[in-house]
C-alpha positions in Angstrom: 124.0 95.5 103.7 120.9 94.9 105.7 120.0 98.3 106.5 120.2 99.0 102.8 117.9 96.2 101.8 115.4 97.4 104.5 115.3 101.2 103.5 114.5 99.6 100.0 111.7 97.6 101.2 110.4 100.5 103.2 110.4 102.9 100.1 108.8 99.9 97.9 106.3 99.8 100.3 105.8 103.7 100.9 105.0 103.7 96.9 102.8 101.1 96.6 101.0 102.8 99.7 100.7 106.2 97.5 99.7 104.5 94.4 96.5 103.1 96.8 95.7 106.6 98.0 95.5 108.2 94.9 92.5 105.2 94.2 91.2 105.8 97.1 90.8 109.5 97.6 88.0 109.9 95.6 85.4 107.3 97.3 86.9 108.3 100.7 86.3 112.2 100.0 82.5 111.1 98.6 81.4 108.8 102.1 83.2 112.2 104.0 80.8 114.7 102.2 77.9 112.3 102.9 78.7 111.9 106.3 79.1 115.4 107.1 75.4 115.9 104.9 73.8 113.7 107.2 75.4 115.0 110.9 74.2 118.2 110.1 70.9 117.0 109.3 71.0 115.8 112.8 70.4 112.2 111.7 72.5 109.1 112.7 75.0 108.2 110.4 74.5 105.9 108.1 76.9 104.6 105.2 74.9 103.8 101.9 77.2 103.7 98.9 74.2 104.9 96.7 73.9 108.1 98.5 77.7 108.4 98.4 78.1 107.3 94.3 80.6 104.9 95.3 80.7 102.2 92.4 81.7 98.5 93.0 80.6 98.6 97.1 79.0 95.3 96.6 79.5 94.4 100.1 77.9 97.5 101.4 75.0 97.3 99.1 74.3 93.7 100.3 74.6 94.9 104.1 72.4 97.6 103.5 69.5 95.2 102.4 
């Protein structure tokens, strides 16, 4: 009984993480592409959500100013 509840909890957590990853994959790949472009240009990499075309990054826009 205890192992069954533990397994059920684990499955629920895994599924929630999979759903979260589906929403995060696009901005993560955009940020990675921007990082690669900056590194190939020989620059120190600086995260700018406007350049990476990442919407709703209010915190990072304030930090960059």
